[in-house]
N, C-alpha and C positions, 0 to 999 in steps of 0.2 A: 377148554384151553386155559382160561383165566385161572380156574381152580388149580390146574396142574402147575401153572407158573407160580402161583402163591405158595403151593406146597414146596416147590423147589427153593423158593426164596426163604421160607421158614426153615427148611432143612439146612440151607447154607448158613443162615444166621445162627441156628442152634449149634452147628458144628464149629463156627468161628468163635462165638461168644462162650461156648462151653469149654474151649481150650484156653486156659488162663495165660499160658506162655505166649500163644499166638496173639492174644489181645494186647499183652504187654509189649511185645516186640513190634507189632504193627501200629498200634494206636498211641501208646504212651512213650515208648523208647525214643522215637525220632524227636519229639518235642523236648523231652528231657535231655537228650543228647545235645541238641542245639543250644538249649539254655545253659547247660553246664559248660560246654566248650566255649561259647562266646563270653560267658561270665568270667571264666578263668583266663581267657585270652585278654579280656579287658583289664583284669587285675595284673596280669603279667606285663602288659604294655605299660601300665602305670608304674610298675616297679622298674622297668627298663629305662623309662624316660623321666622319672621323678627323682630329684636329688634327695639325698639323705640329710634331714634337718640337723642331725648331730655332727655332721661332717664340717671340719674347719677348712674353709677355702684357702688355697695358697695363691695369693695374688701378688704379682710383681708390677711396680709402677715406675714410670720414667717421666720426670718433669711434672709431677703432680702439683698443681697450684695449691697454695695454702687456702685460697678461697673455696676450693672444691672439697677439701678434707671433710668439713661437716656434712656436705651433701652425700658423699660416698660412704661415710661412716655408718649409714643405715645397713650396709651389708656387713654381716659378721664374717670377718676374714682375717687371715694373717698377712698383713701388708709388708712387703719388702721392697726397698728402693733398688732399682736396677741401674747399673752403669752401662754406658754406651757399648763397651766391649763385651758385655755379657748378654746382649740382646739375642744373638743367634743361638747361644747355648740355652737360654730360657725357652726359646721357640722349640728347640729339640726336646726339652723337658716336658713342654705341653704336648708335643706330638707323642711322647712316650708315656703320657699320663702321670708324670711325676710332679707336675705343676698344673694349675687350673687356668689362669688368665694372666696375660701381660697387657697392660694398658699404657700407651705411649702418647703423651701430650707434646705438642710443639713447644719450643722454648717461648717464653713470654705469651703463653696461650691466652690469658685473660685480656691482656692489652690488645692483642691481635683480634680477638673475638669482638671486643667492644668497638674497635676501629673499623671492623669489616662492614661494608655497605653492599648489600645484595644488588642494589640498582646499578652499581659501578661494574658489575660483572667480576670475573676472576674467581679463583678457587678460594673457598672459605677455609679457615683453619680446620684441619682434619685430626680427629682423635682416633688412634688405631687401637683396636682391641683384638688380640690374638687369643684363640680358644680352640677347644677340640670338641666337635659336635657329637662324637661317639662316647664322650664321658658326661654322664648326666649332670654332675656337679659343675663341670666347666661350662656346659651349655646354659645351665641355670644362672651362673655368675655372669655370663655374657648378656643374657636377657635382662638381668637385674641392673647391671651397670648401664646398659643402653637405655633402660627405662628412666633411671635417675638422671642421666645426662640429657635425655630428651626433655625431661621436665625442666631441667636447668636452662636448656636452650630456649624453651618456650618463654621463659621469663626474660630472655635477652632478645626475643623476636628474631629467631633464625639467624644466629651469628656464626655457627660452625657446623661441620659435618662429622659423621661417625662412620669409619671404615669406608671412606670414599675412594674412588680410583680402582685400578685393576689388581692391586696387591691381594694376594690370597691370605686372608686372616684366619681361616679355619685350618687348624694344624692337623686335623684328622686326615690320615692317609687313605688312599684307595683300598689298601689292605684292611684298615680299621673299619671303614664303612661297609665293605663287603662282608667282613667277618661278623659284624654286629647284626646285619640284616639276615644273612644266611643262617647264623646260629639261632636266630629267633624263629625262623620259619621252617627251615628244612628238616630238623629232627622230627617234628610232628608229621610233616608230609611224607617223609621217608618211611616212618614206622607204619603209617596208614597204608601206603602203597604196598609195603611188604605183607601186611596183614591181609589186604585185599587179594594179593596174588596167592597167598596160602589158602585162603577161603575158597578161591576159585578152583583149586585142584585137589585139596586133601579130602573133603567130604565125599567127592565123587569116587575117589580111589578106595576108600574104606567103607563108608556107609553104602555107596553105590554098588559095590560088589556084593555086600550083604543083601541088599534089596534084590539084586538080579540072581543071587544064588551062586555066583561064580567064585566067591571066596572059599566055598567048600572044596572046590577043585584044587585050589592052592594049598589048603590045609591038609589034604590027604596025600600030597606028594612027599617024597622022602627029603624034606628040607627042614632045617632047623627053624623053629619059629622066630628065633632071634635074628636069623639072616633075613627072614621075610620082613620083620619089623624094621630093621636097619635099611634094607633095600627100599622099602616104601618111603621111609623118611628121607633118605638121601636123594632118591630120584625125584620125589615131589619137591624137595628143597631146591634142586637145580632148576626145575621148571618155574617155581615161584620166584627164584632169584632172577631169572631172565626177565620175568614180568616186572619185578621191582626195579631192576637196572634200567629197563626201557622207560618206565615212568619217571625215574630219577633223572635220567639224561634229558628227557623232555622238559622237566621242571627246571633243571639247572641251566639249560640253554635259554629258557623263556623268562626266568626271573629278572635278569638284568634289564631286558626290554620292558617287562611288566612294571618294574619299580623305577623306571626312569633312565636306566643305562648309565651313560657317561655323565648325564646331568646330576645324578645322585652319587657318582663316584664308585659305582659297582662294576666289578670286573672279575669273572670267575677264574681268570688266568693268574690270580694271586695265589692260587693253590698249586702245589707242585706234585710230582709223581708220588712222593712218599705219603702225602696227605690222602691222595685218592686210593693208594694201595691199602693204607690203614683203614680207610672208610669201607673199602670192599671186604676186608677181613671181618670187620664188625658186622656188616650187612649179612654176610654169609653165615656167621655164627648165630645171628639173631633169627634168620630165616629157619635155620635148623630147629631152634627152640619153638618158634611159632608153629611150624609144621607138625612137630612132635605133639604139642599141646592139642592142636586141632584134630590130629589123628587119633589121640586117646579119647577125646570127646566123641568123635565120630564112630569109634568102635562100639560105644554103648547105644548108638542110634540104630533104629530099624530101617530107616530110609534116609535119602538125601534131604528130604524136606524136614524130617525130624532133626537131623544133624545141623541143618542151617538154623533152625529155631534154637537149638541148644547153644550154639556158638555165637549167636547174635549179641548177647549181653557182653561178650568179651570185647566187642568193638568199643564200648564205652570205656572200659579199662585201658585198652590200648591207646585211645586218643588222650585220656587223662595222663597216661605215662608220657606220651609225646609232648604234652604241655609242661611237664615237670621242669625242664631247664628254664623256661620263661618265668615260671613262678619262683624258682629257687635263686635265680640271679647268677652272677659270675663269681660268687665267693669261693673260697678254697673248700674243696670237697674232701672228706675223709675217705680212706681206702675202703671202708665198710660199705659205702654206697655202691661200689662196683662189684659187690658180692650178690646183688639182687638181679636175677636174670631179666633181660629185656630193659628194665629200668637202667641198668648199667650201660646198655648199648646206646640208649638215648643220651645219657650223660657224655659218653665218649664222642658221639656224633657232634654234640654241642661243643665239646672241647676241640675237636678237629676243625670245625668250621670257624671257631673263634680264636684259633691258634693258642689255646691255653691247656691243651692236653699234656699228660705225662706218659711216657712209654710204658711205665709200670701199670698204669690204669688200663691201657689197651690190652696188655698181656693178661691181666687178671680178668678182664671182661671176657676175652676170648676163651680162657680156660674154664671160667664159671659156666658160660653158655654151652660149651662142649660137654662138661660134666652133667649139666642139667639135661641136655639132649640124650646122653647115655642113660640116665635114670629113667627118662620118659620112654626111651626105647625098651628098657626092661619092663616097664609097666605095660606097654603095648604087647610085648611078648607074652606076658601073663594073660592078657586078654585074649590073644590068639589061641592060647592053650585052654581057655575056658569055653566049653561047649555051650554052657548056659548063656554066655554073652554072644558068641559068634553065630549060634544057630537059632536064636530066638527071633522070630519074624512076625 
């Protein structure tokens, strides 16, 4: 019995380690995938939340004491004096990311701070700093100014406060916060859900029928092979789309709660009907491409298992594409970017979630994905016409 068991073990080891693709996808790919994804996510997070050193900060000040000018000059910025009647307009500029920071000191700030005695109670002189937390440069300026003022306060032994009271100093709107977080996370999650849905149905329909021999029955019927190819792609896409929508809906509903909900200013209601409609169009056209690609790969496979092994490396590529917006940032994108299938979809998703998309980008993405699907359907038709490919078992 022991000898038989060892024989089986040696046989299984020989089968596994003799198949290079299986060794790669089972032992090497998971660790490599995690390393690449987490490394790129870390770099992407740094780009999202790190200020550009070459950027000239636009800072407005009101009642800045002359004694504090040398202290705050450590920050490289374009300082502009603000009049009282311009305060609300400057707040709106910060909210719209046209300015970075507004810092407001009380009149006679230095005298009031020096005269303040914490033992007597009462409110200390308060320095107000208005900023936008969704703009890296604005958040960086807020942090730097607070640090310099705190150091100055330490030298005075706790003589004033910064952003005290219930006033809202963060000018980032609920729309800004939701757009920033959703645009950072959801494109990668969405493309992964879509790919997983396609993988769940496409290999079974193509390679599975080859393995069972039922594909031969379809091929001998008086049906155009192009009709068979398109029928497979469209039907599988609909099934995969339902899977993707289900996963997306669950993620969309759970993210606000997962990331803090109202405490972080997130609310999925900031997106309207047009946003969701455009997102659905992009998802559908992307699923068509993914199903077509997996169907073509599966047509070369002799079994479902072989098809699964062949398409496994695509997962790395899909996830890297999903991370692209995080790495590329929110800069202006050329129209040529949207001529690359699947990559264009991720960029469009990022644009929709961050409210930065252009209608032309969505139209080009949809047309490119449909053309790509048509070309892949033509390739699948050729494969269905090849007896060497379809009847090799």
